[in-house]
N, C-alpha and C positions, 0 to 999 in steps of 0.2 A: 504494500500500500504506500503510494507516494504522497506524503502529506507534509505541507509546509507549516511550521509552528512559529507563532509570534513570541515576543518577549512577554513577561508577566507585567501587568500594570495594576495600579490601585483603582478601585471603583467605589467611591463613596456614593451611596444611594439612599433613598427614603426607607429602604428595607434594612440598611446596615452598611458596614464597610466590608467590601469584598476585594478579592483579587480576580483578575480576568486574564484569559489566555485564549487566543484564536487558533484554530486548526483549519487550514485550507486544504480541502479535498477536491481536486479538479476545480470546477467553477463554484463549488459550495464552500462557504466560509462559516464554520461552526464556532460557537463560543462556549467556553467553560467559565462559569461564575462560581467562585468557591470561597468559602469562609476562611478567615485567617486562622481559625481553630479547626483545621481539617483533621478529623479524627481518624484513628486506625481503621475503623469499620464505618465509613461515612454514610450518611443518608444521601442518596443520589436520586435526583429527578431528571429523567431523560424527557425533555420537552421539545416537541416539534413546533417549528415556527407557525404562528397564526397571526398574520398582520392585522386582520380584521378584529380579532379578539384582543391580542396582546397590546397593540398600539392604539386601535380605534375604539376599543371597549364594546365591541359587538355583543349583543345579548343572545345571539343565535347559538353560542357555544359556552363552555365553561373554562376555556383556555386561559384567559387572563386571571380569573379567580385562582386557578390551579397554579399558575406561575407565581402570582403574588404570595400565595400560601407557602409555596416551596421556598421562596427567597426568605420569607420571615422565619421559617423553620430552620433552614440551614444557617441563618445568622445566629439563631439562638442555640442550636444543638451541634453545629458543625456539619459540613457536607458540601455538596456541589449540585449545580444545575448544569446539565449538558444541553445546550440550546442548539438543536439540529435544524439546519435550513432545509426543511422538508414540508414546505407550505402545502396545506390542503391534503394532508396524508400523502404528500409527495407527488401531487398532480400539478402543482404550480398555481400561481395566483390567478392567472387568466382562466384556467379550467375550474378552479375553486369558485370563482364568481359565476361561471356558467352553471356549475352544480347548484349554487345558491339560487339562481334563476329557476332551475328545474324544481328545486325544493319549494320555491314560492308558488309553483303550479301544482303542488301536492305530492311530489315524490319525496321519499325519505333520503337520507344522506347516501345510503348504499345504492338505492335505485338510481339516484342521480349520477353517481360515479359510473355505474354500469352503463347507463344510457350514453355517457361520454366515451365509453370504451375502456374504462379503467376497472381494476379490481377495487373492492371496497376499501382496501388499505394497501398502498404502494410503498410504504416506508420500509427502510432497511436500517440495520443497526450495527454493521461491521465497524464503523468508525468509533462507536462507543467502546468496543473492546480495545481498540487502539489507544483511545484516550485514557481509559482506566489503566492500561498497561503502562502508558507514559508516566502516569502519576504513581506507579507501583502499587496500585490498589488491587488487592486480591479478593476482598470480601466487602460486600455492600449491603445496606438496607435500602431497597428500591421503593421509591415513592411513586406508586402507580395503581391504577384500577384495571389495567390492560393485561390479561393473562398471556397474550401473544408476545408482549414486550418482555415478560418474565422468561419465556422460552427462547426468544430471539437474542437476548443478551448473553453472550458466551464469554468464556475465559475468566470469569469471576464466580465466586460462590455468592449466591443471594441468600443472606442469612434470614431476611425477613422482607415481606411485602407490606409496605405501609399504605393503607388506603388514603385516597385524597378525594374525599366526597365533598362536593360543593352544592349549595342550595340551587334548586332549579328556579326558572322563571317562566312566564307564559310564552316566551319566544324560544326557549330551548328544551321544554318538556319532552316534545316528540323526539328531538335529536338525542337526548339522554336515554329515553326509552329504547330507541333503536340501538344505541351503543350497548345497552344492557341486554336487550332481548335477542338481537341478531348478531352482535359482535362479541358477546360473552363478557363484556366489561363488568367488573364486580362492584356495581353501584346500586 
């Protein structure tokens, strides 16, 4: 795996003071945000980019709430967020917006992806193994509701899966139901 790695920098934020390091994998630039008190068995959140949720505060998903919760938790207890540039479950921003338009017409998130010619989830996690190995981390507590992510992350022992349950709202209830009922998310 050919990956370019940045220097470490400080990142003071409204969630705490962190270190950041970027990992460039081809055209994708991933970010690792980690607590200054990185524990031996850290809490790790593998978070895929969601511009509409993370940056714009979309209520159609729970991404921003999960990201903010993860940052608060790792600031308090030590750990890292591995922020993967896999917008829209790795179908890209343009296709994600097209999927949103199909959802506006009544399709669920999986049906919309299929209509556009994609699997329900196109994400991959090989770079996570590379990043954890870079930090010499062999055991983690994984902050996720996604059982596929637990299986897909290799090269480390997952000591514990920590749920990350966020409150639903009238705009994301069906989306969360689909994640639970059709994708097997533990919510």
